[in-house]
N, C-alpha and C positions, 0 to 999 in steps of 0.2 A: 592476535588481537581478538578475533571473533570467538575463539575457543575460551579465552579468558572471560569475555563478556557473557558467554553462555554459562560457564561454570559459576560465576558470581550471581547471575540472574536466577539460575536454577536453585541455588542454595539459599536465596533470600525468600522471605515470605511475601505474598501468599504462595501456596503450592501451585506449581505450573503443571499443565497437562499437555500443552502443545507449544511449539516455537514457530514464529513466523519469520521466515528468512527472505532475504532480498533475491533478486534475479542474478546477482553477482556470484558466479560459481566459485570464485577464488575464496570468498569468505564463507559461503554457504556449504560447500562440499565437506570441509573438515568438521564443521558443526554437525552436519547430517550424519557423518560417520560415527560420532560419539554420542549423539542424542539418544540412541536406543539404550545406552548404559544408564541413562536417567529415566527410562521408560517414558520418553517423550515422542510425540509425533511432530515432524517438521513440515510446515506448509510453506511452499515457495511462492511468492507473489511477484509478478513482473510489474514493478511500480511504474515504469515508463508507459506501459499500455494504459493503465488507469489514469495517469496524468493527462495523456493525450485525449482520452475519452471525456474527461472532466472539462478540459479546455474547449473541446468541440461543443459540448453541451452549453457551456457558458457563452460561447460565440453565437450559437443558435438562439439562446434566450435574449441576448443583446439585439440581434437582428429582429426578432419578433417584437421587442419593445420599441425599437426604432420605427418599424412598420406601423405599429399601433399609434405612436405619436404622430407620424405623418398623416395617417388617416384621420385622426382627431383634428389636426390642423386644417386639413382640406375640408372637412365637414363644417367646421365653425367659421 
């Protein structure tokens, strides 16, 4: 499945210079093995790590907003 998607993606316009792969080695490894035939660089991103970081940042922002609202309520 991943090789079919890589093949169709590479052959469609616009011209590709790199491929972003997931952290799933089952799908990424076969694509990495043939991507050099298309003269492509494959970049693997661990999506789970980025999602966790984004969730933590959102939680921190929500906590800061709640603290600001509490301070405003106390002051008024």
